[in-house]
N, C-alpha and C positions, 0 to 999 in steps of 0.2 A: 504494500500500500504506500502511496506517495506521501511525503511529508505534508504537502498541500491538503490532501484529503484527511489525514490524521488531525491536523490542526483545525481544519474547518469543522470536522465532526465533534471535536472536543469542546468547541464553543457551546454546543447543545447541553453539555454537562453543567456548565455554569448556570444556564437557565434552569435546568432540571433541579439543581440543588439550591435555587433561589439566591445565588451569589451576586447577581447583576440585575440592573434595571435599564430599560431603554437601550442605548448603544454603549453604555459604560462597560469597562472591563475588556480584557483581551488575553489570548493565549498565543504563545509563539513556540516554535520548535526549530532546533538547529538541524541543518541538512548535513548528514554524516559525510565526513571526508571533504567538506568544503567550508570556506569561511563565509557562510551564508546562513540566513534563517528565514523562516516563513512566519508571517504575523498577520493579524486581522487588519483589514483596511479601516481607516478612520470614519466614524460616523455612519457605518452601514448597519442596518437592523440585523439582529440575530436571525430572523426569519429568512433573510436574503443572502446569508453567507453560504458560499459554495467553494469547492476546491479551486474553481476558475477565478474567483475574485479575491482569493488570498494574494498577498503580495510578498515578494522576495526582496530582502535587503542584505547588504553586506554588513560586516561587523563594525562599521562606522555609522550604521543607520541609514546609509544611502539606498534609495530605491534602485533595484537592479532589474526587477521584472514585475509587471502588473500594470493594470490600467487605473488603479485607484491610489490615492495618497495613503501611506501607511499610518498606522495608529499614532496618536499623539504621544504615546508612551514608548515609541520605538527607540529613542535615544537611551532610555533606561535599560531596555532589554539588550540593546547592542553593547552597552558598557558591561553588563553582567557577562555576556558571552565572551567578550574580549578578555576579561579579567578572571573568569572562573571556567577554565577549559573543560572541566568535568561536567558542567551543567549543559544539559541537552534540551531543557524546556523552561520557560518562564511564564508565570500567570500573574495577572493583576485583577483584583476585584475591590469593590467597595461594600463587601458583605456587611450586613447590619451590625451584628454583635462584635465581630472583630474590629470593625471601623470605630465602634463606640469605645473600645479599649484604646485604639489609636488616638482618638480625640482627647482622651485623658492623658495620653503619653505614658501609659502604664503597660508593662509587660504582663502577659498572662502567666500566672504561676503554675508550676507543675504539681497539680493536686489530683490528677486523674491518671490511672494506669494507661489509658489510651494516649495521653499526652507523652508519658514516658516512652511508650512503644514507638510512637510516630516521630516525636520531636526530640526525645532524649533530654528533656528539661523544659524550661520556660520558653515561651515564644517571645522573642525580644522586640524592643521598640527601636526603630531607626530614627534618624534626625528629621526635622522638618526640612523640606526641600521643595522648590518650585519646579513645575513641569517646564520642559522646553530645552534643557541641556543635559549634561552628564550628572547633575547634582543628585537626582534621585538614584541613579545607578550607583554612584559613589557611596551613597548611604546604605544601599542594599548590600553591596560588596563588603564595606567596612564592618557592617553588623553581622553578616552571616559567615564571613571567612573565619574558619577556626571554631565555628559554632555548630552544634549538632542540628539545630532547628533548620528546617527547609522552608520556613516562613518567617517573615518580618512584618511588623506593624509599623508602617511609616507614619510618623507623628502627624496628626491632623489630616490624614489622607486615607490610607487603606492598606490592604494586604498585597504584598508581593511574595510569591512562592517560587521555588526552584525545584528541579528534579533531574534525574539522569536522562529523562526524555519528557516530552510535553505531557503525557498521561500522568507521570509521577508528580509533575508540578501541579496538575489539576487536582490530584488526590490530596496533596498537601494543602491546597486552598480549601477544599471541602472539609478536611479534618480540622483545619484552623478555625473555620466558622463554627463547626460542631462543638469544639471544646470551649471556644469563646462564649457561646451561648450557655453551656452547662455550668461553667465556672461563674458566669454572671448570675444565673439562677441560684446557685449555691450560696453566693454572697448575700442574697436577699434573706436567706434563712439563718445566716451566721457566718463565722469565719471558717473557710475551708481548711481542712487539715493537710499540712504538707506531707510529702512523701520523702523519706530519707534518701540522701543521694546514693547510697549503696544500692538501695532497691531500685531507684531510677536506672542506675547503670545496668543492673541485672535484667530489668524489663526491656530496656533498649536493646541489649545484646541479644536476648532471646528473640525479640520480634524481628530484628534486622537479619539474624543469621540462622534461626531455627524455624520460625513460624511459616506456615504455608507449604506449598508443594515444592519439592526440590527435584532437579533432574538427576536420574540415576547415574552413578559413576562407573 
């Protein structure tokens, strides 16, 4: 399956999990073996997204292929790909609960085993940055480099997530919103109980290395 089709199809998952409204949000995917990535076109309705109207950009964010202007977040995606070569997918959403944490400039504490599994600790906050240049991308990279979390809450903005490919980045965005909502609800009832770091480490290692189906050796 082409990266164009994969990226186009994954945008439906943002809608399915209520992570976006109107034309906000985007998914991008690195094209293997090339210094290029595919990203959503700017301002196009999710109902109108097809593999054909996805756009291809280089790692400086320049349009290489496509009839539409690329997403307004293209510079941020490009900066991540340039500076995090293991990243194969980037997602941006303004999902409600995670963005509420971002509006407070507060990291989501690791108080759920699902957070320990997926993120290996808290989901951190990145700096406030304006759209239009490398500022957001710099904040993403500075926050997530050396951090287990695959998602960052950019202050006063929203979620950016990364993954080994576009699907993994979408999963991180979905899980980020899920735990943001649960921890918010828990706080209405009282102070959530922290998970000891040793247990977070064990949960993360098991989920990343043992959980799920493994190819026979």
